[in-house]
C-alpha positions as CSV (number, residue, x, y, z in Angstrom):
1,M,80.2,42.2,91.7
2,S,78.8,39.7,93.4
3,L,76.3,38.9,96.4
4,R,77.7,36.3,98.5
5,P,74.1,33.4,98.8
6,D,74.5,34.2,103.1
7,V,74.4,38.2,102.7
8,L,71.5,37.9,100.4
9,L,69.5,35.5,102.6
10,A,70.2,38.4,105.6
11,I,69.0,41.2,104.0
12,L,66.1,39.7,103.1
13,G,64.9,38.0,106.1
14,M,66.2,41.8,107.8
15,A,63.5,42.9,105.2
16,L,61.3,40.6,106.0
17,A,61.7,41.1,109.3
18,S,61.4,45.0,109.2
19,Y,58.4,44.7,106.9
20,L,56.5,42.7,110.0
21,C,57.5,44.2,112.5
22,R,55.8,47.7,111.3
23,A,52.5,46.1,108.9
24,G,51.7,43.7,112.3
25,G,51.6,47.5,114.4
26,Y,48.8,48.7,112.1
27,A,47.4,45.3,111.9
28,I,47.1,45.0,115.3
29,L,45.8,48.7,116.0
30,R,42.8,47.8,113.4
31,A,41.5,44.8,115.4
32,I,41.4,46.2,119.0
33,R,41.2,50.3,119.9
34,P,43.5,50.0,122.5
35,P,42.3,52.4,125.7
36,P,43.1,56.4,125.6
37,F,46.2,56.5,127.7
38,V,47.8,54.6,125.6
39,Q,46.5,56.5,122.3
40,Q,47.8,59.4,123.6
41,M,50.6,57.7,125.0
42,L,51.3,56.2,120.6
43,H,50.2,60.8,120.0
44,Y,53.6,61.5,122.0
45,L,55.7,58.8,121.1
46,P,57.9,59.8,117.8
47,G,58.7,63.2,120.0
48,C,60.4,61.0,122.6
49,I,62.1,59.0,120.0
50,F,63.5,61.8,118.4
51,I,64.5,63.6,121.2
52,A,66.3,59.9,122.9
53,F,68.5,60.1,119.6
54,L,69.6,63.9,119.7
55,A,70.4,64.3,124.3
56,P,74.1,62.2,123.4
57,V,74.3,64.6,120.5
58,F,73.6,67.5,122.1
59,A,76.0,66.3,125.0
60,Q,78.9,66.2,122.7
61,L,78.4,69.8,121.4
62,G,78.3,70.7,125.1
63,W,76.3,74.0,125.7
64,A,76.2,75.4,121.9
65,G,74.4,71.7,121.6
66,W,71.4,72.5,124.2
67,V,70.6,76.1,123.4
68,A,70.3,74.7,119.8
69,G,67.7,71.9,121.1
70,A,66.4,74.7,123.1
71,A,65.4,76.8,120.2
72,V,64.2,73.7,117.9
73,L,61.7,73.1,121.6
74,L,61.0,76.6,121.9
75,A,60.2,77.0,117.5
76,Q,58.3,73.8,117.2
77,W,56.1,75.3,120.1
78,Q,55.7,78.7,118.9
79,L,55.2,77.8,115.1
80,R,54.3,74.1,114.9
81,R,56.1,74.0,111.6
82,L,59.1,70.6,111.9
83,A,61.2,71.2,109.2
84,L,61.2,75.3,110.0
85,S,61.7,74.5,113.7
86,I,64.7,72.0,112.8
87,A,66.2,74.9,110.4
88,V,65.7,77.1,113.4
89,G,68.1,74.9,115.2
90,V,70.3,74.5,112.7
91,G,70.5,78.1,112.7
92,T,71.8,78.3,116.1
93,L,74.4,75.7,117.0
94,W,75.8,77.4,113.4
95,L,75.9,80.9,115.4
96,M,77.2,79.4,118.3
97,Q,79.6,77.4,117.6
98,V,80.4,80.9,114.9
99,L,80.1,82.6,118.1
100,A,83.0,80.8,119.7
101,G,84.9,79.8,117.7
């Protein structure tokens, strides 16, 4: 099996671009201190991105997906343990699908 040089160059270029984006963010945040509202926004950003990825999936799954999503949010709010909250959501989705069909 061989790898074409142009494909290898594209892979390496994207790896470098990904690294520079991540490292650049760390370098900027080390050099300057963002205002408090930006720090607060960055604190909540991973959760927002997670919800943005999952909302279309919930919509495709219908009511079972929305109930499972609500179960995850409720479990995370009460337990503050991400892995356990995800397990609650998966279990809820499974239960909803078993009951529905």
